DOVEXDO-356084 format. One record per residue: x, y, z of N, C-alpha, C, O in turn; residue in three letters; residue number from 0. Coordinates in pm, 1 decimal, decimal comma, padded with zeros to 6 digits. Layout:
<recs>
+----------+----------+----------+----------+----------+----------+----------+----------+----------+----------+----------+----------+-----+-----+
!     n_c1 !     n_c2 !     n_c3 !    ca_c1 !    ca_c2 !    ca_c3 !     c_c1 !     c_c2 !     c_c3 !     o_c1 !     o_c2 !     o_c3 !   r !   k !
+----------+----------+----------+----------+----------+----------+----------+----------+----------+----------+----------+----------+-----+-----+
!        X !        Y !        Z !        X !        Y !        Z !        X !        Y !        Z !        X !        Y !        Z ! ALA ! NUM !
...
+----------+----------+----------+----------+----------+----------+----------+----------+----------+----------+----------+----------+-----+-----+
</recs>
This chain:
<recs>
+----------+----------+----------+----------+----------+----------+----------+----------+----------+----------+----------+----------+-----+-----+
!     n_c1 !     n_c2 !     n_c3 !    ca_c1 !    ca_c2 !    ca_c3 !     c_c1 !     c_c2 !     c_c3 !     o_c1 !     o_c2 !     o_c3 !   r !   k !
+----------+----------+----------+----------+----------+----------+----------+----------+----------+----------+----------+----------+-----+-----+
!  05100,7 ! -00613,6 !  01487,7 !  05207,9 ! -00525,9 !  01443,4 !  05150,9 ! -00390,5 !  01405,7 !  05046,7 ! -00380,3 !  01340,8 ! ARG !   0 !
!  05220,5 ! -00289,1 !  01447,1 !  05173,6 ! -00153,2 !  01424,3 !  05168,7 ! -00117,3 !  01275,9 !  05083,8 ! -00038,0 !  01235,1 ! LEU !   1 !
!  05258,1 ! -00173,8 !  01194,3 !  05258,5 ! -00141,7 !  01051,5 !  05138,9 ! -00202,3 !  00978,2 !  05116,4 ! -00171,6 !  00861,1 ! ASP !   2 !
!  05062,7 ! -00287,1 !  01044,9 !  04944,5 ! -00347,7 !  00984,5 !  04815,3 ! -00293,8 !  01045,7 !  04705,9 ! -00340,8 !  01014,3 ! GLN !   3 !
!  04829,9 ! -00195,1 !  01133,1 !  04712,8 ! -00136,8 !  01197,4 !  04616,7 ! -00082,3 !  01091,5 !  04658,8 ! -00013,3 !  00998,6 ! GLU !   4 !
!  04491,3 ! -00112,8 !  01105,4 !  04382,3 ! -00069,0 !  01017,2 !  04386,0 ! -00135,5 !  00879,7 !  04311,3 ! -00095,4 !  00790,4 ! LEU !   5 !
!  04472,9 ! -00238,0 !  00861,0 !  04485,2 ! -00305,7 !  00732,0 !  04387,7 ! -00422,1 !  00717,9 !  04392,6 ! -00494,4 !  00618,3 ! ALA !   6 !
!  04299,9 ! -00441,4 !  00814,9 !  04197,6 ! -00543,7 !  00805,3 !  04245,8 ! -00681,5 !  00843,5 !  04358,3 ! -00700,2 !  00889,8 ! GLY !   7 !
!  04156,7 ! -00778,6 !  00822,5 !  04187,5 ! -00918,7 !  00847,9 !  04107,6 ! -01002,8 !  00749,5 !  04006,0 ! -00957,2 !  00697,1 ! SER !   8 !
!  04152,8 ! -01125,9 !  00723,7 !  04083,8 ! -01211,6 !  00625,9 !  03939,9 ! -01241,2 !  00667,7 !  03907,4 ! -01238,6 !  00786,4 ! PRO !   9 !
!  03854,1 ! -01269,1 !  00569,9 !  03713,6 ! -01298,2 !  00599,0 !  03696,8 ! -01421,4 !  00686,1 !  03596,5 ! -01433,6 !  00756,4 ! LYS !  10 !
!  03792,5 ! -01512,8 !  00683,0 !  03781,1 ! -01632,8 !  00764,5 !  03837,8 ! -01614,7 !  00905,3 !  03842,6 ! -01710,3 !  00982,7 ! ASP !  11 !
!  03880,1 ! -01494,5 !  00938,7 !  03933,2 ! -01465,4 !  01072,5 !  03818,9 ! -01463,9 !  01173,7 !  03702,3 ! -01449,1 !  01137,3 ! ALA !  12 !
!  03853,7 ! -01479,4 !  01299,1 !  03752,2 ! -01473,8 !  01404,3 !  03675,2 ! -01343,0 !  01394,0 !  03735,2 ! -01236,5 !  01378,9 ! ALA !  13 !
!  03545,5 ! -01350,1 !  01401,9 !  03462,8 ! -01230,6 !  01390,8 !  03424,1 ! -01198,2 !  01247,9 !  03356,8 ! -01097,9 !  01224,1 ! GLY !  14 !
!  03465,0 ! -01280,9 !  01151,3 !  03424,2 ! -01261,0 !  01012,4 !  03514,7 ! -01172,0 !  00931,6 !  03485,6 ! -01145,1 !  00815,0 ! GLY !  15 !
!  03622,8 ! -01125,7 !  00989,0 !  03716,2 ! -01042,9 !  00914,3 !  03679,7 ! -00895,9 !  00919,7 !  03575,4 ! -00857,0 !  00972,2 ! GLY !  16 !
!  03768,7 ! -00815,5 !  00863,8 !  03748,9 ! -00670,5 !  00862,1 !  03815,4 ! -00613,1 !  00738,2 !  03921,2 ! -00661,3 !  00697,8 ! ALA !  17 !
!  03755,8 ! -00510,8 !  00676,7 !  03815,4 ! -00452,8 !  00556,4 !  03939,1 ! -00368,8 !  00587,4 !  03955,7 ! -00317,4 !  00698,0 ! PRO !  18 !
!  04022,8 ! -00356,7 !  00489,4 !  04139,4 ! -00269,3 !  00496,2 !  04088,9 ! -00126,6 !  00475,1 !  04030,0 ! -00096,9 !  00371,1 ! ASN !  19 !
!  04111,1 ! -00038,4 !  00572,2 !  04063,1 !  00099,6 !  00556,7 !  04176,3 !  00197,7 !  00530,8 !  04155,4 !  00318,9 !  00536,5 ! ILE !  20 !
!  04295,6 !  00147,4 !  00502,4 !  04407,8 !  00236,6 !  00474,2 !  04397,8 !  00290,5 !  00331,9 !  04313,8 !  00246,1 !  00253,6 ! THR !  21 !
!  04483,7 !  00386,2 !  00299,2 !  04486,1 !  00445,5 !  00165,0 !  04581,2 !  00370,4 !  00071,9 !  04619,6 !  00423,0 ! -00032,6 ! ALA !  22 !
!  04619,5 !  00248,1 !  00108,7 !  04702,7 !  00166,8 !  00020,7 !  04617,9 !  00114,0 ! -00093,9 !  04495,7 !  00127,9 ! -00090,9 ! THR !  23 !
!  04679,0 !  00054,4 ! -00193,5 !  04609,6 !  00011,7 ! -00315,1 !  04486,8 ! -00074,7 ! -00289,9 !  04388,4 ! -00062,9 ! -00362,9 ! ALA !  24 !
!  04489,6 ! -00161,2 ! -00188,7 !  04375,4 ! -00249,1 ! -00164,8 !  04285,4 ! -00202,8 ! -00050,3 !  04197,6 ! -00277,2 ! -00006,8 ! ASP !  25 !
!  04306,3 ! -00082,3 ! -00002,1 !  04224,3 ! -00029,0 !  00106,1 !  04120,0 !  00068,7 !  00056,5 !  04138,0 !  00131,9 ! -00047,6 ! GLY !  26 !
!  04010,0 !  00081,7 !  00131,2 !  03904,9 !  00173,6 !  00086,6 !  03949,2 !  00319,7 !  00095,5 !  03886,8 !  00406,8 !  00034,7 ! ILE !  27 !
!  04054,4 !  00347,0 !  00169,3 !  04106,1 !  00483,4 !  00174,6 !  04164,4 !  00528,5 !  00041,6 !  04187,1 !  00647,7 !  00020,5 ! GLY !  28 !
!  04188,9 !  00432,5 ! -00049,0 !  04240,0 !  00466,4 ! -00182,5 !  04125,7 !  00501,4 ! -00278,5 !  04150,7 !  00542,1 ! -00392,0 ! ALA !  29 !
!  04002,5 !  00486,1 ! -00234,3 !  03888,0 !  00518,4 ! -00319,9 !  03881,3 !  00669,1 ! -00343,8 !  03931,8 !  00748,5 ! -00264,5 ! TRP !  30 !
!  03818,6 !  00706,0 ! -00453,4 !  03791,6 !  00847,6 ! -00481,4 !  03689,9 !  00898,7 ! -00378,3 !  03610,5 !  00821,2 ! -00324,9 ! GLU !  31 !
!  03693,1 !  01026,4 ! -00351,7 !  03601,4 !  01085,8 ! -00254,7 !  03456,2 !  01056,1 ! -00290,2 !  03377,1 !  01022,4 ! -00202,1 ! THR !  32 !
!  03420,3 !  01067,9 ! -00416,7 !  03281,5 !  01042,2 ! -00458,4 !  03240,0 !  00898,7 ! -00426,2 !  03125,8 !  00875,0 ! -00386,6 ! ALA !  33 !
!  03331,7 !  00802,4 ! -00442,8 !  03301,9 !  00662,8 ! -00410,8 !  03279,3 !  00645,1 ! -00261,0 !  03188,1 !  00573,7 ! -00219,2 ! ASP !  34 !
!  03362,4 !  00710,1 ! -00181,2 !  03346,2 !  00701,5 ! -00035,4 !  03214,5 !  00764,8 !  00008,2 !  03145,2 !  00710,7 !  00094,4 ! LEU !  35 !
!  03179,6 !  00878,6 ! -00050,3 !  03053,1 !  00944,1 ! -00013,9 !  02935,1 !  00854,2 ! -00047,1 !  02841,7 !  00843,1 !  00032,3 ! LEU !  36 !
!  02938,3 !  00790,0 ! -00162,8 !  02829,9 !  00699,3 ! -00200,7 !  02822,5 !  00581,6 ! -00103,0 !  02713,6 !  00537,6 ! -00066,3 ! LEU !  37 !
!  02937,4 !  00531,7 ! -00061,8 !  02940,4 !  00423,6 !  00035,8 !  02877,4 !  00469,6 !  00167,4 !  02795,0 !  00398,5 !  00225,0 ! PHE !  38 !
!  02915,7 !  00587,3 !  00214,8 !  02860,4 !  00638,2 !  00340,6 !  02710,1 !  00663,5 !  00329,7 !  02637,8 !  00650,0 !  00428,4 ! PHE !  39 !
!  02662,5 !  00700,3 !  00210,4 !  02522,4 !  00737,3 !  00193,2 !  02430,6 !  00618,0 !  00168,6 !  02321,0 !  00612,0 !  00224,4 ! GLN !  40 !
!  02474,6 !  00521,9 !  00084,8 !  02385,2 !  00409,2 !  00052,0 !  02452,2 !  00272,0 !  00067,0 !  02387,9 !  00169,5 !  00044,5 ! ILE !  41 !
!  02580,4 !  00269,2 !  00104,8 !  02647,9 !  00142,1 !  00126,7 !  02699,1 !  00072,5 !  00002,2 !  02736,5 ! -00044,6 !  00007,2 ! GLY !  42 !
!  02701,0 !  00144,6 ! -00111,1 !  02747,8 !  00082,3 ! -00235,3 !  02899,3 !  00093,1 ! -00247,8 !  02957,6 !  00200,1 ! -00230,7 ! MET !  43 !
!  02961,3 ! -00020,7 ! -00278,2 !  03105,6 ! -00024,0 ! -00298,2 !  03138,6 !  00000,4 ! -00444,5 !  03049,7 !  00000,2 ! -00529,6 ! MET !  44 !
!  03266,1 !  00021,3 ! -00473,5 !  03307,1 !  00053,5 ! -00611,1 !  03270,7 ! -00054,4 ! -00711,0 !  03249,4 ! -00024,5 ! -00828,5 ! ARG !  45 !
!  03263,0 ! -00179,6 ! -00667,1 !  03231,1 ! -00289,0 ! -00760,2 !  03081,1 ! -00306,7 ! -00780,7 !  03038,1 ! -00398,3 ! -00850,8 ! ASP !  46 !
!  03001,2 ! -00218,7 ! -00719,5 !  02855,9 ! -00224,6 ! -00734,2 !  02786,6 ! -00309,2 ! -00628,9 !  02663,8 ! -00308,7 ! -00620,2 ! GLY !  47 !
!  02863,3 ! -00381,6 ! -00549,4 !  02806,6 ! -00460,6 ! -00440,5 !  02770,7 ! -00366,0 ! -00325,9 !  02817,5 ! -00252,2 ! -00320,5 ! ASP !  48 !
!  02688,4 ! -00414,4 ! -00236,0 !  02646,3 ! -00332,3 ! -00121,7 !  02691,4 ! -00394,6 !  00008,8 !  02697,6 ! -00516,8 !  00022,4 ! PHE !  49 !
!  02722,5 ! -00309,7 !  00103,5 !  02757,5 ! -00355,7 !  00237,9 !  02635,6 ! -00424,8 !  00297,7 !  02522,2 ! -00381,7 !  00276,6 ! ALA !  50 !
!  02659,3 ! -00530,3 !  00371,2 !  02548,6 ! -00603,6 !  00430,9 !  02578,4 ! -00638,4 !  00575,3 !  02674,4 ! -00588,8 !  00634,3 ! GLY !  51 !
!  02496,9 ! -00722,3 !  00630,0 !  02514,9 ! -00766,4 !  00767,8 !  02510,5 ! -00648,5 !  00862,9 !  02430,7 ! -00556,2 !  00846,4 ! GLY !  52 !
!  02597,8 ! -00653,0 !  00962,9 !  02603,3 ! -00546,6 !  01063,3 !  02644,7 ! -00413,0 !  01006,3 !  02617,4 ! -00308,6 !  01065,5 ! GLY !  53 !
!  02710,8 ! -00415,5 !  00891,0 !  02755,2 ! -00289,9 !  00830,9 !  02636,3 ! -00205,7 !  00783,3 !  02648,5 ! -00083,9 !  00770,4 ! MET !  54 !
!  02522,7 ! -00268,6 !  00757,5 !  02406,7 ! -00190,7 !  00712,6 !  02361,0 ! -00092,9 !  00820,7 !  02310,0 !  00014,8 !  00789,8 ! SER !  55 !
!  02379,0 ! -00130,1 !  00946,7 !  02345,3 ! -00037,9 !  01055,6 !  02442,0 !  00080,4 !  01058,7 !  02402,8 !  00193,0 !  01089,3 ! GLU !  56 !
!  02567,6 !  00053,9 !  01027,0 !  02666,8 !  00161,7 !  01020,4 !  02628,6 !  00258,5 !  00908,9 !  02633,1 !  00380,1 !  00927,5 ! VAL !  57 !
!  02591,0 !  00204,2 !  00792,9 !  02551,5 !  00288,0 !  00679,3 !  02429,0 !  00371,5 !  00714,7 !  02421,2 !  00488,3 !  00676,7 ! ILE !  58 !
!  02333,5 !  00313,5 !  00786,7 !  02216,7 !  00392,1 !  00830,4 !  02261,6 !  00516,1 !  00906,7 !  02203,3 !  00623,5 !  00891,8 ! ASP !  59 !
!  02365,0 !  00500,9 !  00988,1 !  02415,1 !  00613,0 !  01067,8 !  02500,5 !  00709,6 !  00986,4 !  02485,9 !  00830,9 !  01000,7 ! ASN !  60 !
!  02589,7 !  00658,3 !  00900,9 !  02672,0 !  00750,0 !  00820,8 !  02585,7 !  00825,4 !  00720,0 !  02618,2 !  00938,3 !  00683,3 ! THR !  61 !
!  02476,6 !  00764,6 !  00675,2 !  02385,5 !  00832,3 !  00581,7 !  02318,2 !  00952,3 !  00646,9 !  02279,7 !  01047,1 !  00578,4 ! ALA !  62 !
!  02304,1 !  00948,5 !  00777,4 !  02238,6 !  01057,8 !  00849,6 !  02333,1 !  01174,3 !  00878,7 !  02288,8 !  01280,4 !  00922,5 ! ALA !  63 !
!  02462,0 !  01155,3 !  00854,9 !  02558,9 !  01263,4 !  00877,2 !  02546,0 !  01370,2 !  00770,4 !  02492,8 !  01344,8 !  00662,4 ! LEU !  64 !
!  02594,0 !  01487,8 !  00800,1 !  02598,2 !  01592,4 !  00698,4 !  02703,3 !  01554,7 !  00594,5 !  02793,4 !  01475,8 !  00622,9 ! THR !  65 !
!  02692,1 !  01610,2 !  00475,8 !  02792,5 !  01583,7 !  00372,7 !  02930,1 !  01632,0 !  00418,2 !  03031,6 !  01570,3 !  00385,9 ! GLU !  66 !
!  02933,5 !  01740,7 !  00492,2 !  03061,8 !  01790,5 !  00543,1 !  03127,2 !  01687,1 !  00633,7 !  03248,3 !  01666,1 !  00626,3 ! ALA !  67 !
!  03048,9 !  01622,9 !  00718,6 !  03103,3 !  01519,3 !  00805,6 !  03147,1 !  01397,1 !  00725,0 !  03250,9 !  01337,6 !  00753,9 ! ASP !  68 !
!  03069,3 !  01360,0 !  00625,5 !  03106,6 !  01247,6 !  00539,5 !  03237,5 !  01277,4 !  00466,1 !  03323,2 !  01190,1 !  00453,1 ! GLN !  69 !
!  03251,9 !  01399,5 !  00418,9 !  03376,0 !  01438,8 !  00350,8 !  03495,4 !  01436,2 !  00446,9 !  03606,1 !  01398,9 !  00408,1 ! ARG !  70 !
!  03472,5 !  01475,5 !  00570,7 !  03579,7 !  01471,1 !  00670,5 !  03621,3 !  01326,1 !  00695,3 !  03740,4 !  01297,5 !  00708,2 ! ALA !  71 !
!  03525,7 !  01235,5 !  00701,8 !  03558,7 !  01093,1 !  00717,4 !  03636,5 !  01043,0 !  00597,1 !  03731,9 !  00966,8 !  00612,5 ! MET !  72 !
!  03597,3 !  01084,6 !  00477,8 !  03667,8 !  01043,5 !  00356,2 !  03812,6 !  01093,8 !  00358,9 !  03905,1 !  01018,9 !  00327,5 ! ALA !  73 !
!  03831,7 !  01220,4 !  00396,2 !  03968,0 !  01275,5 !  00404,4 !  04052,5 !  01197,8 !  00504,2 !  04170,3 !  01172,1 !  00479,5 ! ARG !  74 !
!  03993,2 !  01160,6 !  00616,1 !  04066,6 !  01081,6 !  00715,5 !  04108,1 !  00947,0 !  00656,7 !  04225,0 !  00909,4 !  00665,8 ! TYR !  75 !
!  04014,9 !  00874,5 !  00596,9 !  04048,7 !  00744,1 !  00539,0 !  04155,6 !  00757,3 !  00431,8 !  04243,9 !  00672,1 !  00421,4 ! LEU !  76 !
!  04148,5 !  00863,5 !  00351,6 !  04244,9 !  00884,3 !  00245,0 !  04382,6 !  00922,5 !  00298,5 !  04480,1 !  00920,4 !  00223,5 ! GLN !  77 !
!  04392,2 !  00957,1 !  00426,1 !  04520,6 !  00996,6 !  00484,8 !  04592,5 !  00880,6 !  00553,9 !  04710,6 !  00892,4 !  00586,7 ! SER !  78 !
!  04523,6 !  00769,7 !  00576,3 !  04582,9 !  00657,6 !  00649,5 !  04677,7 !  00579,8 !  00558,0 !  04635,9 !  00524,7 !  00456,1 ! ILE !  79 !
!  04802,1 !  00576,3 !  00594,6 !  04900,3 !  00501,2 !  00517,2 !  04931,1 !  00374,0 !  00591,5 !  05012,0 !  00293,6 !  00545,3 ! GLN !  80 !
+----------+----------+----------+----------+----------+----------+----------+----------+----------+----------+----------+----------+-----+-----+
</recs>
């Protein structure tokens, strides 16, 4: 369903699940910009846990982006309803 696009899937779903990246209350798009930048730079989530598994490779790449690019990604995530 289109209204659930980018809203993630449960951890027990095929492929291990996916996080909600929308700007709704339970999505990472609702995070403050500083929290998103820290996530892009070192993989730390708001609860102090760190991204792991295949996501660590993504963090290696987002950490190499300029801060301007990281901020642009944050603005995009914060705009997804």
